[in-house]
Structures are given as structure tokens and as C-alpha cells.
C-alpha positions in Angstrom: -29.7 -145.7 4.8 -29.1 -142.1 5.2 -30.0 -140.7 8.5 -32.3 -137.7 8.9 -30.9 -134.3 8.4 -31.7 -133.0 12.1 -29.8 -135.9 13.2 -26.7 -135.2 11.3 -26.8 -131.9 12.7 -27.4 -132.9 16.2 -24.4 -135.8 15.8 -21.8 -133.0 14.4 -22.8 -130.5 16.6 -22.1 -132.9 19.5 -18.4 -133.8 18.1 -17.9 -130.1 17.7 -18.7 -129.5 21.2 -16.5 -132.4 22.3 -13.6 -131.2 20.4 -14.2 -127.5 21.6 -14.0 -129.1 25.2 -10.9 -131.0 23.9 -9.0 -127.9 22.9 -10.0 -126.0 26.1 -8.5 -129.1 28.0 -5.3 -128.9 26.1 -5.0 -125.5 26.6 -5.3 -125.8 30.3 -3.3 -128.7 30.2 -0.3 -126.9 28.4 -0.7 -123.9 30.7 -0.4 -126.4 34.0 2.4 -127.9 32.3 4.3 -124.5 31.5 3.8 -123.6 34.9 5.7 -126.7 36.2 8.5 -126.0 33.9 8.7 -122.2 35.1 8.9 -124.1 38.7 11.8 -126.6 37.6 13.5 -123.6 36.1 13.3 -121.7 39.4 14.5 -124.5 41.2 17.4 -124.9 39.0 18.3 -121.4 39.2 18.1 -121.3 42.8 20.4 -124.2 43.2 23.1 -122.7 40.6 22.7 -119.1 42.2 22.7 -120.7 45.9 24.7 -117.6 47.0 21.9 -115.2 45.8 18.8 -114.8 48.1 15.7 -116.9 47.1 14.0 -114.0 46.4 16.2 -112.8 43.7 16.1 -115.6 41.8 12.2 -115.5 42.0 11.7 -112.0 41.0 14.3 -112.7 38.0 12.4 -115.8 36.9 9.3 -113.5 37.4 10.2 -110.8 35.2 12.0 -113.0 32.4 8.5 -115.0 32.2 6.4 -111.6 32.2 8.1 -110.3 29.1 6.3 -113.8 27.2 2.8 -113.0 28.8 1.4 -111.9 25.3 3.2 -114.3 23.2 0.7 -116.6 21.4 3.6 -119.6 21.0 4.4 -121.0 24.0 6.4 -124.0 23.1 9.8 -122.6 24.1 9.0 -120.0 26.7 10.4 -121.9 29.9 13.8 -122.4 27.7 13.6 -118.4 27.1 12.9 -117.6 30.6 15.6 -119.9 32.1 18.2 -118.1 29.6 16.9 -114.4 30.4 16.7 -115.2 33.9 20.3 -116.7 34.1 21.6 -114.0 32.2 20.1 -111.2 34.4 21.5 -113.2 37.6 25.2 -113.6 36.1 24.9 -110.0 35.1 23.9 -109.2 39.0 26.8 -111.3 40.4 29.2 -109.7 38.0 28.3 -106.0 39.0 28.4 -106.8 42.8 31.9 -108.6 42.3 33.3 -105.2 40.7 
């Protein structure tokens, strides 16, 4: 037996709302995970460049992270942030040593 048309519309609308909420929830979880990974990057770099002030490491990570603010695909952002920040910090150490 078929359900009345208005019941079908109501049921599918509820499913759409659930899906929308699910996407919003996933986006929030993805953002939280990205921030956690960026914090881990900062900790690793602070350990690796322990001879530099912590604020310099933090600033390098912030600058690298800011480069990817408008990028829609976020999967590799923590990796790229770590590479860019490490490169910047290594360069600053090399310049200071010369």
C-alpha cells in the first residue's frame, strides 16, 4: 500500500534535514580534527626547533596555516602547513648561522 503524498514529502524532508545536519556535523568534526593536527604540527616543530623561541615557531605555523584559509580541499592542509613552517624555520636558522 502506498503512503499518502504529503506523508512521503514529510518523510523525505526529515531525511534531508538529517542529512544536512550530518554534513554540518561532519564539517565541524573535520575542523576540530584539522585544528588538533595543526596543534600537533606546532608541538613537533617546537620540539625540532627547541633552540628557537616558541613564539617564532608558533608564528611560522600561523603564517603557513593562513596560506590555506581559502582552500576548499582541506585533507592535506596539516601536511602542507608542517612542510612550509619547517622550511621557513630552517631558513631562519640558516640565515642566523651565516
